[in-house]
MARSEVO-241103 format. One record per residue (C-alpha): residue in one letter; z, x, y. Coordinates in Angstrom, 2 decimals, decimal comma, m for minus. Each point is the difference from the previous one (the first is absolute). Example, Ala and Ser with C-alpha at 12.3 -4.5 7.8 and 13.67 -1.06 7.14 Angstrom:
REC   code         Z         X         Y
REC      a      7,80     12,30     m4,50
REC      s     m0,66      1,37      3,44
//
This chain:
REC   code         Z         X         Y
REC      x    m78,26    118,52    197,99
REC      x      2,78      0,34     m2,12
REC      x      0,32      3,12     m2,80
REC      x      1,21     m0,90     m3,24
REC      x      0,66      2,30     m3,07
REC      x     m2,24     m0,46     m2,70
REC      x      1,59     m1,63     m3,16
REC      x     m0,35      2,16     m3,23
REC      x     m4,00     m0,51     m1,79
REC      x     m0,87     m1,00      3,64
REC      x     m1,84      3,78      0,06
REC      x     m3,51      0,29     m1,25
REC      x     m1,90      3,19     m1,10
REC      x     m2,57     m0,92      2,39
REC      x      2,72      0,39      2,69
REC      x      0,12      3,63     m0,69
REC      x     m3,31      0,46      0,19
REC      x     m0,43      1,86      3,92
REC      x      2,82      2,62     m1,51
REC      x     m2,34      0,61     m3,31
REC      x     m2,98      0,78      2,39
REC      x     m0,78      2,87      1,22
REC      x     m1,47      0,45      3,14
REC      x     m3,65      1,53      0,29
REC      x     m1,06      3,21      1,79
REC      x     m2,21     m1,32      1,79
REC      x      2,46     m2,23      1,60
REC      x      2,11      3,66      0,80
REC      x     m0,19      0,50      4,13
REC      x      0,43      3,48      1,41
REC      x      1,73      1,10      3,63
REC      x     m1,66      1,29      2,32
REC      x     m0,91      3,13     m1,44
REC      x     m1,85     m1,53     m3,18
REC      x      3,05      1,20     m1,78
REC      x      2,15     m1,43     m2,43
REC      x      3,59      1,03     m0,87
REC      x      1,73      0,30     m3,13
REC      x      3,66      0,56     m0,20
REC      x      2,87     m0,64     m2,83
REC      x      2,67     m2,20     m0,06
REC      x      2,31      2,67     m1,84
REC      x     m0,82      3,23      1,04
REC      x     m0,95      1,59      3,80
REC      x     m4,06      0,25     m1,45
REC      x     m2,12     m1,34      2,23
REC      x     m3,87      0,86      0,11
REC      x     m3,29     m1,38      1,92
REC      x     m3,43     m0,71     m0,83
REC      x     m3,24     m1,13      1,57
REC      x     m0,82     m3,47     m0,60
REC      x     m3,87      1,20     m0,24
REC      x      1,17      1,99     m2,78
REC      x      1,89     m2,88     m2,39
REC      x     m3,16     m1,75      0,73
REC      x     m2,47      2,80     m1,49
REC      x      2,63      0,49     m3,10
REC      x      0,53     m3,70     m0,59
REC      x     m2,10     m3,20     m0,78
REC      x      1,05     m2,40      3,11
REC      x      1,53     m2,42     m2,34
REC      x      2,18      2,52     m1,77
REC      x      3,86     m1,34      0,04
REC      x      2,92      2,19      2,26
REC      x      1,81      0,60     m2,97
REC      x     m3,00      1,57     m1,42
REC      x     m0,82      2,37      2,68
REC      x      3,69      1,20      0,39
REC      x      0,57      0,11     m3,87
REC      x     m3,13      2,50      0,10
REC      x      1,59      1,75      3,16
REC      x      3,50      0,28     m1,40
REC      x      1,57      4,08      0,99
REC      x     m0,63      2,06     m3,25
REC      x      3,15      1,80      0,98
REC      x      2,22     m3,22      0,17
REC      x      2,90      0,07     m3,26
REC      x     m0,36     m3,88      0,51
REC      x     m3,60     m0,43      0,27
REC      x     m0,61     m0,08     m4,16
REC      x      0,78     m3,14     m1,48
REC      x      3,33     m0,82     m2,31
REC      x      0,51     m1,20     m3,43
REC      x     m0,82     m3,70      1,03
REC      x     m3,46      0,96      1,92
REC      x      1,62     m0,20      4,07
REC      x     m0,85      2,84      2,10
REC      x      3,32      0,56      2,29
REC      x     m1,70      1,93      2,91
REC      x      0,21     m1,92      2,95
REC      x     m3,05      1,23      1,90
REC      x     m1,55     m2,85      2,44
REC      x     m2,06     m1,01      2,54
REC      x      1,69      1,00      3,14
REC      x     m1,64     m2,44      1,93
REC      x     m0,54     m2,87     m2,06
REC      x      3,06     m1,73      2,07
REC      x     m2,55      0,44      3,05
REC      x     m2,74     m1,25     m1,97
REC      x      1,64     m3,41     m1,77
REC      x     m1,33     m2,82      1,29
//
C-alpha cells in the first residue's frame, strides 16, 4: 500500500491520543532480577529499583510519567519546573524500549 502525506487539516486530535495516553504501572515489566532501570537522556545518571517496590508504593493504574515525576533525582538542576511548567530533566525508564509493544 502506498503511503502519501496527509493534506493539511486531515489530522484530528484523536490521531494523537496514543501519544497523550500514559502507560500504566501494571504494563511495566522488569528484567530477570526483578529490577526496573532508569537513566537520564542528558547526563550520566542511572539507577534501578525493584518492580515489587514500585508496585507496593504506587497503584497499578498509576501512570508511568507520574511515577517518574515522583522519583526525579532531588539533586538534578533540571528537575525543577521552569516558568512555563516544563520539567527539563531527561530522567526516563531505561528499559522502556525493551518493553515497547
